[in-house]
C-alpha positions as CSV (number, residue, x, y, z in Angstrom):
1,M,0.0,0.0,0.0
2,P,1.5,3.4,-1.0
3,T,2.4,5.9,1.7
4,I,0.5,9.2,1.5
5,L,2.2,12.3,2.8
6,P,0.3,15.0,4.6
7,R,-0.4,18.1,2.6
8,G,2.1,20.2,4.7
9,A,4.9,17.6,4.1
10,C,4.3,17.7,0.3
11,A,4.4,21.5,0.3
12,A,7.7,21.5,2.3
13,L,9.2,18.9,0.0
14,L,8.2,20.9,-3.1
15,A,9.6,24.1,-1.6
16,A,12.9,22.4,-0.8
17,L,13.2,21.0,-4.4
18,L,12.4,24.4,-5.9
19,A,14.9,26.2,-3.7
20,G,17.6,23.6,-4.7
21,C,16.8,24.4,-8.4
22,A,17.1,28.1,-7.8
23,T,20.5,27.9,-6.2
24,M,21.9,25.8,-9.1
25,S,21.9,28.7,-11.6
26,V,25.4,29.9,-12.5
27,P,26.0,33.6,-13.0
28,P,26.9,34.6,-16.6
29,L,30.6,34.9,-17.4
30,T,31.4,38.6,-17.6
31,V,33.5,40.2,-20.2
32,D,36.2,41.0,-17.6
33,E,36.2,37.3,-16.5
34,A,36.5,36.1,-20.1
35,L,39.4,38.5,-20.7
36,A,41.1,37.3,-17.5
37,M,40.7,33.7,-18.7
38,S,42.3,34.6,-22.0
39,K,45.2,36.4,-20.3
40,A,45.7,33.4,-18.1
41,G,46.2,31.2,-21.1
42,A,42.8,29.5,-21.5
43,S,42.1,28.3,-25.0
44,P,39.3,30.0,-27.0
45,D,37.3,26.8,-26.9
46,A,37.5,26.7,-23.1
47,I,36.3,30.3,-22.8
48,I,33.5,29.7,-25.3
49,A,32.4,26.6,-23.4
50,K,32.3,28.5,-20.2
51,M,30.2,31.2,-21.9
52,R,27.8,28.6,-23.3
53,D,27.5,26.9,-19.9
54,T,26.5,30.2,-18.2
55,R,24.2,31.2,-21.1
56,A,25.9,34.6,-21.2
57,R,24.7,37.2,-23.7
58,Y,27.0,40.1,-24.7
59,D,25.8,43.5,-26.0
60,L,29.1,44.9,-27.3
61,T,29.7,47.9,-29.5
62,A,32.3,47.9,-32.3
63,S,34.7,49.9,-30.1
64,D,34.3,47.4,-27.3
65,M,35.2,44.6,-29.7
66,V,38.3,46.5,-30.9
67,R,39.3,47.2,-27.3
68,L,38.9,43.6,-26.3
69,H,40.9,42.5,-29.3
70,E,43.7,44.9,-28.5
71,Q,43.7,43.6,-24.9
72,G,44.2,40.0,-26.1
73,M,40.8,38.5,-26.5
74,P,41.0,35.7,-29.2
75,P,39.0,36.4,-32.4
76,P,36.9,33.1,-32.0
77,V,35.7,34.3,-28.6
78,L,34.9,37.8,-30.0
79,D,32.9,36.1,-32.9
80,Y,31.0,34.0,-30.3
81,M,30.2,37.1,-28.3
82,Q,28.9,38.8,-31.4
83,R,26.7,35.8,-32.2
84,T,25.1,35.9,-28.7
85,Q,24.1,39.4,-29.4
86,L,22.6,38.5,-32.8
87,E,20.8,35.6,-31.3
88,Q,19.3,37.8,-28.6
89,V,18.1,40.3,-31.3
90,R,16.6,37.5,-33.3
91,S,14.9,36.0,-30.3
92,E,13.4,39.4,-29.3
93,E,12.2,39.9,-32.9
94,R,10.5,36.5,-32.9
95,Q,8.7,37.4,-29.7
96,N,7.6,40.7,-31.1
97,R,6.3,39.1,-34.2
98,F,4.2,36.7,-32.1
99,I,2.9,39.5,-29.8
100,F,2.0,41.8,-32.7
101,S,0.4,39.1,-34.8
102,F,-1.7,37.9,-31.9
103,G,-1.0,34.4,-33.0
104,W,-3.9,34.4,-35.6
105,S,-3.3,37.0,-38.2
106,H,-0.3,35.4,-40.0
107,G,1.8,38.4,-39.4
108,M,-0.8,41.0,-40.3
109,V,-1.1,43.9,-37.9
110,R,-2.9,47.2,-38.1
111,C,-0.2,49.6,-39.1
112,R,-1.8,53.0,-40.0
113,P,-3.5,53.6,-42.3
114,H,-3.9,50.1,-43.8
115,W,-3.5,46.4,-42.9
116,R,-0.2,45.2,-44.1
117,H,2.7,43.0,-43.3
118,C,5.0,44.8,-40.9
119,W,8.0,42.6,-41.5
C-alpha cells in the first residue's frame, strides 16, 4: 500500500526542491572574467564553453570589440560574443512578431493607415 504524505509535508518537499533548483543557476561569465581567462592562457574553446554553460549574452559595441581584441581576446571568442548578441536580437524579434500578430493573423497587424505585413 503506498504511503500518503500529509499536505504540509508535500508543500515542504516541493519548496525544498524548488529552492535547490534556484541555487543551481550559474551567473553569466562577464567580459572581464573572459578577458582574465584569456590572459591566463585559457584556450578560446574553453572560454566559449564557459560562456555557453553560463548562457551569457554580450551586448558589445564595435569599439568594445576592438578594445577587447587589443587587450588579447582571441578572435573566435569575439565572434562567439557577437553571435550571442545577434541571437538575442533575433529572439526578441520572434517574440515581437508573435505578440503583434496575436497568433492568428499570420503576421498581419494594423499599421496605420492600412492592414499590411509589418516585416
